[in-house]
N, C-alpha and C positions, 0 to 999 in steps of 0.2 A: 537720484542718480549719484554714483560715487564720484568723488572729486577726480580720481585718476581718469575716469571716462571723459569728463569735461576737459581735462588736460590733454588727452590724446586728440580729442576733436579740435581743440585750439591749434595744436601743432600741425595736424594734417590739413586744416583749412588754410593756414597762413604761411606755409613753407612750400618751396619747390626748387628743383635744380640745384640741390645742395645748399640751401639757404639758411643763414642765421637770421633770427628776428631779434631786433634790438629796440627796446621800448622805454618811454619816459612820460611822465605826466607834466604837461605844460603849466606854467604859472599864469596868474592874473587872467587876461582876456583869452589866453590859450588853454585854459584849464579844461575845456570841453573836448579837447583833442588828445588822443593817445597816438604818438608816432612810433612806428615799428620799422626798423631797417632790416630788410631781407637781403642776406648776403649769399651768393652762390659760388661755392668753391669747387675746384677740380677734385679734391679729395681731402680726407682728414684721417690721421692715424695717431698713435700714441706718441710719436716722435715730434709732432708739431703740426702747424696749420699750413694750408696752401693759399694761393692767390684767389681772390674772389672775382669771378667773371661777371657776376650779376650783383647789383647793389640797388635795392629798391626801398624807398621809404613808403611804408604803408601807413596812412593816417586814418584812424578810426575815431569818429565822433562818439563819445561815450554817452551822449544824451539821446541821439536819434539814430545811431548806427550808420550814418553816412560814411562812405569810404572813398579815399583818394590815393592814387599811387604815383610816385615820382621815381623814375629810374635815374641813377647817377652813372655816367659813362665810365667804364672801367679804366680807360686811358687818361682820365683827368689827372693832370700833373699837380701835385700838392707838396707843401712843406709839412712833414710829419711833426707832431708834437714830441716832446720828451727827448729831443736830441737824436732822432732817427734820420735826419737829413731830408732829402727830397726824392720823389719818385712818383710812379703811378699809384693812384689811390687803392688799386686792387692789391698792392703789396703790403698794406698796413697789417693785414691779418697774418702775414708771414712773419713780420718782425716781432709782434707781441700779441698775437691772437686777437680775439674780439675786443679787448679793452682798448688797444691802439686804434682799431677801426672806429670804435665809439668816439674816442677823443678827436680823431681826424675829422670825422663827419661833423661833429659838434662845432669844431673850430672853423672849418671851411664854410659851413652853411648856417651857422647860428641856430642850431637846434640843441635840445637838451635831452640826451639819450643815456640810459643807465643800464638796462638789462638786455639779455640776449637768449636766443635759442639757436643752436647750430646743428645743421644736418649736411651730409655730403652728397655728392652726385649719385653714387651707387644706391644710396638709400632712397633717393627720389624715384628711381626705377622701381624699387620695391613698393613704395607707397602708392604710386600710380597704378601698379598692377593690382594691389590690394583693393583699390576702389573700382576695379574693372575698367580702367582706362578713361580717356576723355575724348570728346568730339570737338573737332576744329575744322574750319574752312582753310584750306591751304592752296597755294598756287602750284603750277607745274614745276617752276624753278625750285620752290621750297621742297617739293616732293623729292626731286633729284638729290638735293643736298642732305635731306633727312636720311636718305638711303646711304649716302657716302659717309655721313657721321656715324650711322649705326654700325657700318662695317669697321670703322676705326675704333669704336669703343667696345665692340662685342667681345673681343678677347679679354679686355680688362674686367668688364662687368661680369661675364659668365653667368648671367641670370641671377645676380645677387649672391648665390651660393658658389663659393670658389670651386667646388667639386662637381658642378653641374653645368651643362650647356643651357643657354637661354631657351626657354620652352615656348615663348611667344613668337609672333611674326617679327622678322628682322628686316623687312622692307615694305614699302608702300607701292601698290600696283597702279594707283590712280590718284589724281588730285581732286579738288573740290571738297565737299564735306566728307571727312574721313574719321575713322576711329583710331586713336593712337594708344598703344600700350605703353608701358613704362619706358622701354628702350627707345621707341620712336618719339615719344614726347620729350625725353631728355635730348635726343638728337635734334629735334625741332628747336629746343631752347638754345642749342649751341650754334645753330646756323647763322653765319654772318656773310656768306658768299652769294646767296640768292639776291641780296641787295647790298647791305653794308652793316656795320656795327650798330648804327642807329636803329635799323630795322630789327636787329636781334633783340635789343632791349624791350621793344614792344612785343615781340614774340614771347619773351619771358613773362611779361605781364598777362598776355592772353592765356598762357598755360596756367598761371596762378588762378585766374578767374574761372577757367574751365574746371579746375580741381574743386574750387569752392562750390560751383554750381552742381557738380556731380555728387559731392558729399551732402549737400542740402537735400538731394533727392533719395538718399540712402535711408534704409530703415535703421532705427536707433539700435536695434539688436546687432546689426552688422557692424555699426561703428564701435559698439562695446566690445565685440569680438576682436577688433583690431587694436584695442587700447594698449595692451602689454607689449605687443610687437612694435608698435609705432614709438612708444616711449623709449624702447631700447635703442632706437636709432638716433636719439637727440642728446645734446648737451645744453643745459640751461641753468641760469641763476634766478629764474622766476620761481616764486613760491606757489603752492597749490591754490591759494586764494586769488592770486593774480592770474593764473592760468584758467581758473574757473570763470573769472570775470571776462577774460578774453573769449573763451568758448561761448558764453551766453550771447555776447555781441555778434559772434560769427553766425549764429543761428538767424539773425535778423538782417543780414546784409542783403541788399538788393543788387545782385551782380550786374544787371544791365545798366545801373545808374552810377557805377563807379567811374570817377573822373580820373584822367591820366595826363601825365606830364613827363618830360625828359629834360634833365639838366646835365651839362650846360645847355641853356636854351639857344635857339638860333639867333645869331647876331651878337652873342655875348662871349665868343671864344675864338681863338686861333688854333689851327691844327696842322700838323705836318711833321716831317722828319727833323729831328735835332740830333746831329751825329748819326748814330745807327738806331735811334729810338723814335718810333711814332708816338706822338703825345698830343694831348689836348690842353691848351693853356687858357683857362677861363678868366673872366672878370668875376671874382668871387663876390664882390659887393653887389653887383647887378643880379647875380644868380640867387644870392640870399634874399634879396628883395622879391624876386619872382617867386621863389619858393614860399616865402611868407604870405604873399598875396594869394597864391594858389591854395595853400592849406587853410589859412585863417581868414581870407577875404579882406586883408588889410596890408598896407605897405609896412615894411620894417621901419621901426623908429630909430 
């Protein structure tokens, strides 16, 4: 199989909701884990980068293909490296693109991240439609807000092509086990009002897993046919060899066995209004320890 086909498969398995994937090889006892940070932005254009509404560390064990996912709350208040001051972690991408997000996550949570893949929200719609959508169990409250978000984003998205209306369903008629096209899946990712922002980060993880499961069930010829189009939607500094390696691991993921976490963890942060800003102020040391224990099965030294 051509390297670019592996590359495309890696991208579409590991990204969603406008996400960047940022990766590094851990040293010493951590060498068997490859951490990938998935960043979900509102949009991206040639003029600069937008805030990341989703921030997920995807940890893949390179020996046995186990997978763990950790969501970082977008309202987490941080001190940015390199003299950028303080703010919500989702602003790092605006100030200096993926590199400042890499530096911020590394410094706040004691991880070692180097590489990235970036995709925007509109391209998420396109990719999910190209894989014929995903199946998810949703509540009645989620259904209502999915429909509301779809209406809000429909004008902007216009079905991926700026000169065409969206050709798929633009609302859900029932809750329960439903099939979501690209527009509705993206709207599901954005929903924070059916419960709260903590619920939203878990919905984002559910969409990622559903995408991976859907693509594992696809014929290889169908995946190959998508390769060029998918690659055109991403920005990355990973080379072909790294992307091929990631794609091969993606083929072996057991979706039902993926472990999940959210940080800041319960009991390790304060949240509320400071002036006119809602923010989450975490205990970074405590969360770094929790994260290390979750990923590596050991406490941070």
